[in-house]
One Martini backbone bead per residue (centre of mass of N, CA, C, O) as a GRO file, in nm:
protein
  433
    1MET     BB    1  -4.145  -3.872   0.518
    2SER     BB    2  -3.912  -3.654   0.571
    3GLY     BB    3  -3.804  -3.355   0.572
    4PRO     BB    4  -3.602  -3.116   0.541
    5SER     BB    5  -3.332  -3.001   0.655
    6LEU     BB    6  -3.190  -2.728   0.759
    7LEU     BB    7  -2.956  -2.722   0.540
    8GLU     BB    8  -3.145  -2.770   0.300
    9GLU     BB    9  -3.323  -2.522   0.339
   10LEU     BB   10  -3.104  -2.305   0.308
   11SER     BB   11  -3.054  -2.372   0.011
   12LEU     BB   12  -3.346  -2.337  -0.100
   13LEU     BB   13  -3.379  -2.032  -0.012
   14ALA     BB   14  -3.175  -1.915  -0.232
   15GLN     BB   15  -3.410  -1.914  -0.466
   16ARG     BB   16  -3.521  -1.677  -0.345
   17PRO     BB   17  -3.586  -1.383  -0.279
   18LEU     BB   18  -3.389  -1.214  -0.077
   19ARG     BB   19  -3.578  -1.109   0.150
   20ALA     BB   20  -3.731  -1.376   0.190
   21ALA     BB   21  -3.487  -1.556   0.242
   22LEU     BB   22  -3.378  -1.408   0.494
   23GLY     BB   23  -3.626  -1.437   0.671
   24ALA     BB   24  -3.631  -1.749   0.671
   25MET     BB   25  -3.343  -1.796   0.771
   26LEU     BB   26  -3.369  -1.649   1.043
   27GLN     BB   27  -3.578  -1.842   1.158
   28ARG     BB   28  -3.403  -2.098   1.141
   29LEU     BB   29  -3.170  -1.990   1.318
   30ALA     BB   30  -3.335  -1.944   1.578
   31ALA     BB   31  -3.384  -2.255   1.604
   32SER     BB   32  -3.095  -2.390   1.569
   33GLU     BB   33  -2.946  -2.254   1.821
   34ARG     BB   34  -3.145  -2.456   2.014
   35LEU     BB   35  -3.033  -2.707   1.949
   36PRO     BB   36  -2.909  -2.984   2.007
   37ALA     BB   37  -2.591  -3.071   1.952
   38ALA     BB   38  -2.647  -3.355   1.832
   39GLU     BB   39  -2.845  -3.265   1.607
   40LEU     BB   40  -2.663  -3.064   1.462
   41GLU     BB   41  -2.441  -3.271   1.397
   42ARG     BB   42  -2.611  -3.462   1.229
   43GLN     BB   43  -2.670  -3.258   1.003
   44GLN     BB   44  -2.378  -3.197   0.928
   45ARG     BB   45  -2.295  -3.488   0.847
   46ALA     BB   46  -2.496  -3.515   0.617
   47ARG     BB   47  -2.375  -3.281   0.455
   48LEU     BB   48  -2.088  -3.390   0.424
   49THR     BB   49  -2.167  -3.636   0.256
   50ALA     BB   50  -2.292  -3.479   0.018
   51LEU     BB   51  -2.040  -3.308  -0.047
   52LEU     BB   52  -1.846  -3.541  -0.106
   53GLN     BB   53  -2.004  -3.672  -0.336
   54HIS     BB   54  -2.000  -3.422  -0.517
   55ALA     BB   55  -1.691  -3.392  -0.534
   56ARG     BB   56  -1.624  -3.678  -0.653
   57ARG     BB   57  -1.811  -3.625  -0.915
   58THR     BB   58  -1.732  -3.287  -0.998
   59VAL     BB   59  -1.428  -3.279  -0.875
   60PRO     BB   60  -1.114  -3.337  -0.973
   61PHE     BB   61  -0.951  -3.324  -0.701
   62TYR     BB   62  -1.163  -3.561  -0.562
   63ALA     BB   63  -1.180  -3.828  -0.735
   64ARG     BB   64  -0.937  -3.994  -0.543
   65HIS     BB   65  -1.065  -3.979  -0.280
   66PRO     BB   66  -1.191  -4.062  -0.007
   67GLU     BB   67  -1.514  -4.160   0.125
   68ARG     BB   68  -1.419  -4.062   0.400
   69PHE     BB   69  -1.397  -3.778   0.564
   70GLU     BB   70  -1.174  -3.848   0.790
   71GLU     BB   71  -0.962  -3.944   0.545
   72LEU     BB   72  -0.902  -3.677   0.458
   73PRO     BB   73  -0.692  -3.462   0.361
   74LEU     BB   74  -0.561  -3.175   0.409
   75LEU     BB   75  -0.627  -2.854   0.302
   76THR     BB   76  -0.419  -2.632   0.149
   77ARG     BB   77  -0.301  -2.340   0.028
   78ARG     BB   78  -0.127  -2.468  -0.186
   79ASP     BB   79  -0.353  -2.622  -0.319
   80LEU     BB   80  -0.521  -2.366  -0.390
   81GLN     BB   81  -0.304  -2.233  -0.566
   82GLU     BB   82  -0.243  -2.495  -0.768
   83HIS     BB   83  -0.583  -2.608  -0.777
   84ALA     BB   84  -0.826  -2.418  -0.837
   85GLU     BB   85  -0.964  -2.534  -1.092
   86ALA     BB   86  -0.992  -2.837  -0.977
   87LEU     BB   87  -1.199  -2.725  -0.735
   88GLU     BB   88  -1.414  -2.693  -0.940
   89SER     BB   89  -1.724  -2.743  -1.032
   90ARG     BB   90  -1.901  -2.905  -1.316
   91GLU     BB   91  -2.177  -2.929  -1.122
   92VAL     BB   92  -2.436  -2.688  -1.050
   93ALA     BB   93  -2.674  -2.570  -0.878
   94PRO     BB   94  -2.836  -2.273  -0.869
   95ALA     BB   95  -2.805  -2.228  -0.551
   96HIS     BB   96  -2.463  -2.278  -0.601
   97ALA     BB   97  -2.377  -2.075  -0.783
   98ALA     BB   98  -2.144  -1.869  -0.875
   99VAL     BB   99  -2.107  -1.502  -0.777
  100ARG     BB  100  -1.805  -1.493  -0.652
  101SER     BB  101  -1.483  -1.366  -0.562
  102ALA     BB  102  -1.224  -1.442  -0.323
  103HIS     BB  103  -0.958  -1.246  -0.180
  104THR     BB  104  -0.665  -1.375   0.003
  105SER     BB  105  -0.401  -1.410   0.257
  106GLY     BB  106  -0.474  -1.477   0.530
  107SER     BB  107  -0.316  -1.651   0.810
  108THR     BB  108  -0.029  -1.693   0.611
  109GLY     BB  109   0.013  -1.493   0.355
  110ALA     BB  110  -0.151  -1.665   0.134
  111PRO     BB  111  -0.269  -1.627  -0.168
  112VAL     BB  112  -0.623  -1.655  -0.253
  113THR     BB  113  -0.896  -1.809  -0.450
  114VAL     BB  114  -1.262  -1.800  -0.421
  115LYS     BB  115  -1.569  -1.953  -0.484
  116LEU     BB  116  -1.900  -1.824  -0.440
  117GLY     BB  117  -2.220  -1.902  -0.362
  118ARG     BB  118  -2.547  -1.828  -0.326
  119ALA     BB  119  -2.604  -1.968  -0.054
  120GLN     BB  120  -2.368  -1.844   0.096
  121GLU     BB  121  -2.446  -1.548   0.067
  122HIS     BB  122  -2.723  -1.561   0.205
  123LEU     BB  123  -2.625  -1.678   0.476
  124LEU     BB  124  -2.428  -1.448   0.551
  125GLN     BB  125  -2.653  -1.237   0.573
  126ALA     BB  126  -2.810  -1.384   0.797
  127LEU     BB  127  -2.574  -1.386   1.003
  128THR     BB  128  -2.561  -1.083   1.028
  129LEU     BB  129  -2.845  -1.060   1.152
  130ARG     BB  130  -2.786  -1.228   1.397
  131ASP     BB  131  -2.567  -1.045   1.513
  132HIS     BB  132  -2.747  -0.799   1.549
  133GLY     BB  133  -2.948  -0.939   1.739
  134TRP     BB  134  -2.762  -1.032   1.966
  135HIS     BB  135  -2.653  -0.705   1.997
  136GLN     BB  136  -2.882  -0.494   1.966
  137ARG     BB  137  -2.895  -0.328   1.709
  138ASP     BB  138  -2.947  -0.017   1.555
  139LEU     BB  139  -3.028   0.001   1.211
  140THR     BB  140  -3.081   0.334   1.199
  141LEU     BB  141  -2.798   0.392   1.243
  142THR     BB  142  -2.468   0.483   1.232
  143ALA     BB  143  -2.191   0.352   1.041
  144ALA     BB  144  -1.835   0.255   1.054
  145ALA     BB  145  -1.573   0.174   0.811
  146LEU     BB  146  -1.237   0.029   0.859
  147ARG     BB  147  -1.098  -0.085   0.552
  148ALA     BB  148  -0.989  -0.338   0.305
  149ASP     BB  149  -1.190  -0.257   0.029
  150PRO     BB  150  -1.263  -0.261  -0.309
  151GLN     BB  151  -1.585  -0.159  -0.225
  152LEU     BB  152  -1.545   0.095  -0.096
  153GLY     BB  153  -1.839   0.303  -0.081
  154THR     BB  154  -2.080   0.140  -0.240
  155VAL     BB  155  -2.208   0.117   0.042
  156THR     BB  156  -2.475   0.306   0.225
  157ARG     BB  157  -2.586   0.052   0.378
  158TRP     BB  158  -2.596  -0.187   0.671
  159SER     BB  159  -2.897  -0.269   0.588
  160LEU     BB  160  -3.246  -0.388   0.522
  161HIS     BB  161  -3.374  -0.172   0.652
  162PRO     BB  162  -3.606   0.062   0.567
  163ARG     BB  163  -3.429   0.262   0.787
  164GLY     BB  164  -3.142   0.247   0.723
  165GLY     BB  165  -2.839   0.317   0.805
  166ARG     BB  166  -2.551   0.455   0.755
  167LEU     BB  167  -2.250   0.389   0.556
  168LEU     BB  168  -1.924   0.459   0.643
  169SER     BB  169  -1.606   0.505   0.461
  170LEU     BB  170  -1.254   0.406   0.523
  171PRO     BB  171  -0.942   0.362   0.472
  172VAL     BB  172  -0.715   0.189   0.679
  173ASP     BB  173  -0.446   0.348   0.564
  174THR     BB  174  -0.517   0.574   0.724
  175PRO     BB  175  -0.417   0.773   0.938
  176LEU     BB  176  -0.505   0.782   1.262
  177ASP     BB  177  -0.567   1.086   1.298
  178GLU     BB  178  -0.763   1.090   1.055
  179GLN     BB  179  -0.959   0.882   1.159
  180LEU     BB  180  -1.044   1.037   1.415
  181ALA     BB  181  -1.150   1.291   1.276
  182TRP     BB  182  -1.363   1.143   1.110
  183LEU     BB  183  -1.521   1.022   1.351
  184GLN     BB  184  -1.600   1.291   1.477
  185ARG     BB  185  -1.767   1.388   1.234
  186ALA     BB  186  -1.957   1.130   1.202
  187ALA     BB  187  -2.074   1.006   1.465
  188PRO     BB  188  -2.097   0.704   1.529
  189SER     BB  189  -2.247   0.414   1.677
  190TYR     BB  190  -2.066   0.235   1.481
  191VAL     BB  191  -1.756   0.041   1.473
  192VAL     BB  192  -1.545  -0.110   1.213
  193THR     BB  193  -1.242  -0.316   1.249
  194TYR     BB  194  -0.939  -0.397   1.297
  195ALA     BB  195  -0.796  -0.485   1.585
  196ASN     BB  196  -0.523  -0.315   1.570
  197ASN     BB  197  -0.660  -0.056   1.478
  198ALA     BB  198  -0.835  -0.022   1.726
  199LEU     BB  199  -0.603   0.008   1.926
  200GLY     BB  200  -0.475   0.257   1.795
  201LEU     BB  201  -0.722   0.442   1.831
  202VAL     BB  202  -0.741   0.427   2.140
  203GLU     BB  203  -0.457   0.530   2.203
  204ARG     BB  204  -0.485   0.805   2.056
  205ALA     BB  205  -0.740   0.903   2.201
  206GLU     BB  206  -0.608   0.911   2.481
  207ALA     BB  207  -0.371   1.108   2.409
  208LEU     BB  208  -0.582   1.338   2.270
  209GLY     BB  209  -0.882   1.336   2.379
  210VAL     BB  210  -1.081   1.150   2.210
  211ALA     BB  211  -1.423   1.156   2.165
  212LEU     BB  212  -1.722   0.915   2.143
  213PRO     BB  213  -2.028   0.960   2.274
  214GLY     BB  214  -2.212   0.773   2.056
  215LEU     BB  215  -2.076   0.507   2.113
  216ARG     BB  216  -2.180   0.154   2.129
  217GLU     BB  217  -1.960   0.005   1.929
  218LEU     BB  218  -1.667  -0.210   1.880
  219GLY     BB  219  -1.577  -0.365   1.590
  220THR     BB  220  -1.412  -0.682   1.515
  221PHE     BB  221  -1.161  -0.819   1.278
  222GLY     BB  222  -0.905  -1.034   1.113
  223GLU     BB  223  -0.777  -1.060   1.411
  224VAL     BB  224  -0.622  -1.068   1.688
  225LEU     BB  225  -0.718  -0.999   2.002
  226PRO     BB  226  -0.618  -0.781   2.206
  227PRO     BB  227  -0.607  -0.821   2.548
  228ASP     BB  228  -0.670  -0.484   2.617
  229LEU     BB  229  -0.906  -0.369   2.440
  230ARG     BB  230  -1.165  -0.388   2.603
  231ARG     BB  231  -1.077  -0.210   2.840
  232ARG     BB  232  -0.989   0.048   2.680
  233ALA     BB  233  -1.260   0.105   2.537
  234ARG     BB  234  -1.416   0.158   2.798
  235GLU     BB  235  -1.235   0.384   2.916
  236VAL     BB  236  -1.233   0.582   2.660
  237TRP     BB  237  -1.550   0.518   2.522
  238GLY     BB  238  -1.765   0.324   2.663
  239ALA     BB  239  -1.717   0.056   2.482
  240PRO     BB  240  -1.775  -0.233   2.342
  241VAL     BB  241  -1.638  -0.536   2.227
  242VAL     BB  242  -1.704  -0.698   1.904
  243ASP     BB  243  -1.621  -1.008   1.782
  244ALA     BB  244  -1.497  -1.176   1.478
  245TYR     BB  245  -1.475  -1.497   1.306
  246SER     BB  246  -1.314  -1.486   0.988
  247CYS     BB  247  -1.317  -1.548   0.624
  248CYS     BB  248  -1.311  -1.508   0.285
  249GLU     BB  249  -1.358  -1.814   0.195
  250LEU     BB  250  -1.645  -1.844   0.413
  251GLY     BB  251  -1.669  -1.645   0.644
  252PHE     BB  252  -1.831  -1.727   0.907
  253ILE     BB  253  -1.726  -1.905   1.200
  254ALA     BB  254  -1.746  -1.692   1.452
  255LEU     BB  255  -1.941  -1.549   1.718
  256GLN     BB  256  -2.009  -1.350   1.955
  257CYS     BB  257  -2.155  -1.368   2.231
  258PRO     BB  258  -2.426  -1.197   2.374
  259GLU     BB  259  -2.299  -1.255   2.699
  260HIS     BB  260  -2.003  -1.321   2.603
  261GLU     BB  261  -1.649  -1.357   2.499
  262HIS     BB  262  -1.710  -1.582   2.343
  263TYR     BB  263  -1.760  -1.825   2.076
  264HIS     BB  264  -1.980  -1.912   1.802
  265VAL     BB  265  -2.029  -2.146   1.595
  266GLN     BB  266  -2.143  -2.149   1.254
  267ALA     BB  267  -2.295  -2.443   1.192
  268GLU     BB  268  -2.464  -2.372   0.927
  269ASN     BB  269  -2.182  -2.299   0.762
  270VAL     BB  270  -1.970  -2.475   0.950
  271TRP     BB  271  -1.714  -2.711   0.990
  272VAL     BB  272  -1.530  -2.768   1.296
  273GLU     BB  273  -1.188  -2.843   1.360
  274LEU     BB  274  -0.987  -2.943   1.644
  275LEU     BB  275  -0.636  -3.014   1.627
  276ARG     BB  276  -0.392  -3.193   1.695
  277GLU     BB  277  -0.079  -3.286   1.592
  278ASP     BB  278  -0.198  -3.596   1.544
  279GLY     BB  279  -0.521  -3.532   1.449
  280SER     BB  280  -0.676  -3.516   1.696
  281PRO     BB  281  -0.922  -3.418   1.891
  282CYS     BB  282  -1.012  -3.176   2.094
  283ALA     BB  283  -1.062  -3.079   2.404
  284VAL     BB  284  -1.169  -2.916   2.650
  285GLY     BB  285  -0.918  -2.652   2.669
  286GLU     BB  286  -0.791  -2.702   2.401
  287THR     BB  287  -0.540  -2.634   2.157
  288GLY     BB  288  -0.592  -2.603   1.796
  289ARG     BB  289  -0.629  -2.668   1.479
  290VAL     BB  290  -0.798  -2.508   1.216
  291VAL     BB  291  -1.065  -2.691   1.055
  292VAL     BB  292  -1.258  -2.642   0.753
  293THR     BB  293  -1.613  -2.675   0.629
  294PRO     BB  294  -1.812  -2.561   0.395
  295LEU     BB  295  -2.154  -2.656   0.360
  296HIS     BB  296  -2.218  -2.462   0.074
  297ALA     BB  297  -1.955  -2.545  -0.119
  298PHE     BB  298  -2.033  -2.649  -0.436
  299ALA     BB  299  -1.860  -2.479  -0.636
  300MET     BB  300  -1.604  -2.490  -0.403
  301PRO     BB  301  -1.477  -2.726  -0.238
  302LEU     BB  302  -1.361  -2.726   0.119
  303LEU     BB  303  -1.203  -2.997   0.248
  304ARG     BB  304  -1.038  -2.968   0.515
  305TYR     BB  305  -0.941  -2.666   0.583
  306ASP     BB  306  -0.634  -2.513   0.651
  307LEU     BB  307  -0.594  -2.201   0.800
  308GLY     BB  308  -0.353  -2.166   1.036
  309ASP     BB  309  -0.503  -2.171   1.292
  310TYR     BB  310  -0.589  -2.121   1.642
  311ALA     BB  311  -0.793  -2.287   1.903
  312THR     BB  312  -1.023  -2.298   2.182
  313ARG     BB  313  -1.210  -2.518   2.341
  314GLY     BB  314  -1.537  -2.512   2.454
  315GLY     BB  315  -1.805  -2.522   2.643
  316PRO     BB  316  -2.095  -2.487   2.743
  317CYS     BB  317  -2.340  -2.248   2.731
  318PRO     BB  318  -2.528  -2.062   2.961
  319THR     BB  319  -2.754  -1.963   2.746
  320GLY     BB  320  -2.828  -2.238   2.557
  321LEU     BB  321  -2.661  -2.248   2.325
  322GLY     BB  322  -2.574  -2.509   2.082
  323LEU     BB  323  -2.334  -2.383   1.983
  324PRO     BB  324  -2.026  -2.399   1.949
  325VAL     BB  325  -1.720  -2.333   2.140
  326LEU     BB  326  -1.486  -2.058   2.154
  327GLU     BB  327  -1.261  -1.916   2.369
  328ARG     BB  328  -1.014  -1.889   2.154
  329VAL     BB  329  -0.822  -1.697   1.912
  330VAL     BB  330  -0.541  -1.789   1.689
  331GLY     BB  331  -0.395  -1.586   1.443
  332ARG     BB  332  -0.365  -1.310   1.294
  333SER     BB  333  -0.113  -1.047   1.283
  334ARG     BB  334  -0.086  -0.677   1.305
  335HIS     BB  335   0.117  -0.410   1.284
  336LEU     BB  336   0.174  -0.105   1.343
  337ILE     BB  337   0.308   0.161   1.167
  338THR     BB  338   0.590   0.395   1.129
  339LEU     BB  339   0.650   0.690   0.992
  340PRO     BB  340   0.865   0.951   0.946
  341SER     BB  341   0.622   1.159   1.014
  342GLY     BB  342   0.460   0.980   1.259
  343GLN     BB  343   0.272   0.810   1.129
  344ARG     BB  344   0.008   0.575   1.188
  345LEU     BB  345  -0.054   0.244   1.040
  346TRP     BB  346  -0.251   0.012   0.856
  347PRO     BB  347  -0.150  -0.205   0.637
  348ARG     BB  348  -0.222  -0.236   0.279
  349PHE     BB  349  -0.213  -0.566   0.151
  350GLY     BB  350  -0.169  -0.837  -0.060
  351SER     BB  351  -0.406  -0.990  -0.253
  352ASN     BB  352  -0.548  -0.711  -0.344
  353VAL     BB  353  -0.252  -0.634  -0.464
  354LEU     BB  354   0.016  -0.813  -0.479
  355GLY     BB  355  -0.127  -1.093  -0.555
  356LYS     BB  356  -0.201  -0.972  -0.856
  357LEU     BB  357   0.108  -0.941  -0.966
  358ALA     BB  358   0.205  -1.216  -0.817
  359PRO     BB  359   0.328  -1.547  -0.723
  360LEU     BB  360   0.250  -1.540  -0.401
  361ARG     BB  361   0.270  -1.757  -0.123
  362GLN     BB  362   0.417  -1.539   0.065
  363LEU     BB  363   0.399  -1.259   0.313
  364ARG     BB  364   0.610  -0.989   0.465
  365LEU     BB  365   0.625  -0.701   0.665
  366VAL     BB  366   0.931  -0.528   0.770
  367GLN     BB  367   1.025  -0.310   1.033
  368HIS     BB  368   1.351  -0.166   1.114
  369SER     BB  369   1.275   0.136   1.059
  370LEU     BB  370   1.146   0.425   0.970
  371GLU     BB  371   1.276   0.376   0.661
  372ARG     BB  372   1.308   0.052   0.684
  373PHE     BB  373   1.199  -0.206   0.456
  374VAL     BB  374   1.080  -0.553   0.428
  375LEU     BB  375   0.986  -0.780   0.168
  376GLU     BB  376   0.872  -1.092   0.229
  377VAL     BB  377   0.903  -1.386   0.009
  378VAL     BB  378   0.721  -1.664  -0.130
  379ALA     BB  379   0.881  -1.741  -0.441
  380PRO     BB  380   0.949  -1.732  -0.739
  381PRO     BB  381   1.134  -1.594  -0.954
  382LEU     BB  382   1.039  -1.271  -1.090
  383GLY     BB  383   1.218  -1.061  -1.172
  384ALA     BB  384   1.288  -0.736  -1.223
  385GLU     BB  385   1.014  -0.625  -1.324
  386LEU     BB  386   0.825  -0.755  -1.107
  387GLU     BB  387   0.969  -0.652  -0.859
  388ALA     BB  388   0.921  -0.352  -0.923
  389ARG     BB  389   0.612  -0.364  -0.912
  390VAL     BB  390   0.582  -0.461  -0.621
  391LEU     BB  391   0.747  -0.234  -0.485
  392GLY     BB  392   0.581   0.001  -0.596
  393ALA     BB  393   0.310  -0.077  -0.466
  394ALA     BB  394   0.413  -0.080  -0.172
  395GLU     BB  395   0.520   0.212  -0.161
  396GLU     BB  396   0.248   0.345  -0.215
  397LEU     BB  397   0.111   0.233   0.047
  398LEU     BB  398   0.350   0.393   0.222
  399GLY     BB  399   0.385   0.690   0.070
  400GLY     BB  400   0.702   0.710  -0.026
  401GLU     BB  401   0.895   0.736   0.260
  402VAL     BB  402   1.063   0.471   0.189
  403THR     BB  403   1.272   0.187   0.220
  404LEU     BB  404   1.245  -0.091  -0.014
  405THR     BB  405   1.286  -0.444   0.005
  406LEU     BB  406   1.346  -0.764  -0.146
  407GLU     BB  407   1.296  -1.098   0.001
  408TYR     BB  408   1.370  -1.428  -0.001
  409ARG     BB  409   1.186  -1.723   0.107
  410ASP     BB  410   1.109  -2.050   0.208
  411ASP     BB  411   0.979  -1.932   0.482
  412ILE     BB  412   0.708  -1.819   0.712
  413PRO     BB  413   0.689  -1.819   1.029
  414ARG     BB  414   0.581  -1.830   1.327
  415SER     BB  415   0.547  -1.726   1.620
  416ALA     BB  416   0.583  -1.813   1.951
  417SER     BB  417   0.257  -1.772   1.992
  418GLY     BB  418   0.131  -1.885   1.694
  419LYS     BB  419   0.139  -1.643   1.515
  420TYR     BB  420   0.072  -1.481   1.221
  421GLU     BB  421   0.284  -1.221   1.082
  422ASP     BB  422   0.236  -0.985   0.809
  423CYS     BB  423   0.325  -0.749   1.017
  424VAL     BB  424   0.642  -0.608   1.135
  425SER     BB  425   0.759  -0.424   1.411
  426LEU     BB  426   1.099  -0.333   1.540
  427LEU     BB  427   1.021  -0.122   1.712
  428PRO     BB  428   1.022  -0.062   2.046
  429ALA     BB  429   0.709   0.013   2.072
  430HIS     BB  430   0.630  -0.305   1.954
  431HIS     BB  431   0.739  -0.540   2.141
  432SER     BB  432   0.459  -0.585   2.317
  433GLN     BB  433   0.257  -0.697   2.078
   0.00000   0.00000   0.00000
């Protein structure tokens, strides 16, 4: 009788103490990334079968769904919004028991909440270590995070290294000039932030002559990578950009290759389908809809979950890594906004703030002038009191300097480029973004 597969082992390892589990997982990941693509896919498909059987048996939402994975209808964000409780498993092994909830507005501006299990959490931490190893980061140095995180500042180290470097944090909605001044004082070796915020920082640094001489890497996530960010970061700060494709609902989807600018699907964590409009799989070089299934989501299975993003399928990687390749990712975009004071900032709103106040199915902030903003929402009528609360919270996030109105929409479509933009500035300076 053969032993447990790679994916079964990763789940079993989640029952061990954290440090030991991560060490063992990292060893397994180092081996699995070199597996032939066909063998890795075989293990993934076996896991998908087990996950589907578990879902049909213990998850009310899937009780009447087809028995074949490929015949399952795509799971939409609307499904997740309206049937969240029915998507939770009624019987979960300790290794997969839910340990936290993730809240996100995602790639379509639609707020959702997902329960993440123990095995998922451990594996995501191991994948973080893989990413550090791929890009040869010195874990004893200082890192700085500029992000919208409700737990911002509670973590003081950015790795489990015995001499782990400090992690400094600043809210991403801090004006850009203040962010730059903070980075100069902090002098981090690594900076991580949202892609469009990174571009804004580089642009302002170039205009003001702000240098970060000790910067080794500019890490980005959460948004479509602006096409000229890599070049400008090297020109202004002499640092490479390392991007990651992830989502709050399941963590890492793909990480940038250690030697190239394309991305490797984290196949031990997620099954990724790229689909044409007729539902058939994309060939190499084609761009299609990203549909994902987290392989360890037994607490709350998300089978064939339509992220609303698009990506381009890549061919085999010259490095010899067997993990599938994404050449390009097209997902959410967010424009920096300009306040009447002249400050530019990356707006922080969505599910972590406004989505907790009201049943918003979709939202987008549109800047029409320096002073006038419109918050577009897809939602049932909220009533005067709830509308006032939502607008008040949004105005507070914008610093109270603007006029903000709320407008209902039947739908908020993608832009012509295929990206969903949850914050759009219509000022002339932003038309090229």
